[in-house]
N, C-alpha and C positions, 0 to 999 in steps of 0.2 A: 619218393621225396627228393626234392631238388635243393641243393645248397646254393644260395645266391651270395656271391662275394663281391661287394662293391668297395670302392675306395672309401666312401663315407662310412661304411660299416667297419672296415678295418681300422680307420681313423678313430672311430668311437671306442672300439675295443682297446686300442693303444692308450687312449686318454683315460679310460676307466682303470686299466691296470696300473698306469703311472700314478693316478690319484691314490689308489689303494697303497701302493708302495710308499709314496710320500707320507701318507697318514701314519703308516706303521713306523717309519723312520722318525717322524715328529713325536709320536707317542713314546718311543724308546728314549729319545733325548729328553723329553719332559720328565720321565721317570728318573733319569740320571741327575737332572737338575734338582729335583725335589729331595733327593737323598743326600745332598751336600750338607756339610756340618754347619754352614752359616744360615740355614733356613730358620726364620722366626715362625713359631707355630701359630701364635695369635698376636693381634695388635695390642691387646691388653697387656701381655707380658712385655712387649716392647716399650709401651708407654711407661709402665712401672719401672722398668730398667732405666729408661732415660731420666725419669724423675729422680730416682735414687742417685744416678750418676751426677746429675745437675746439683742435687743437694750436697753430695760429697765434695764437688768442686767448689761450691760456694762456701762450705764449712772450712775447707782447706785454705781458701783465700782469706777468709776472716781471721783464722788462726795465724796465718803468716803475717797479716797486717798488725794484729795485736802483738805478736812476738817482736816485730820490727819496731813498734812504738815503745815497747818496754826496754828494748836494748838501746 
């Protein structure tokens, strides 16, 4: 059995190994990003939260306007 070592074969192995390393590094970074505290689990929860926040803001604005009018 003969081992044939070409520049193109070595170059292919280097590219394959670098690709695997890059994919593992990217996967590790994605895992760290998804475990952060600011991650929103679903868009439904986000939309509900925004609607409630907007409602509270509008309610506070109306209350402040009424109180300023009374004073």
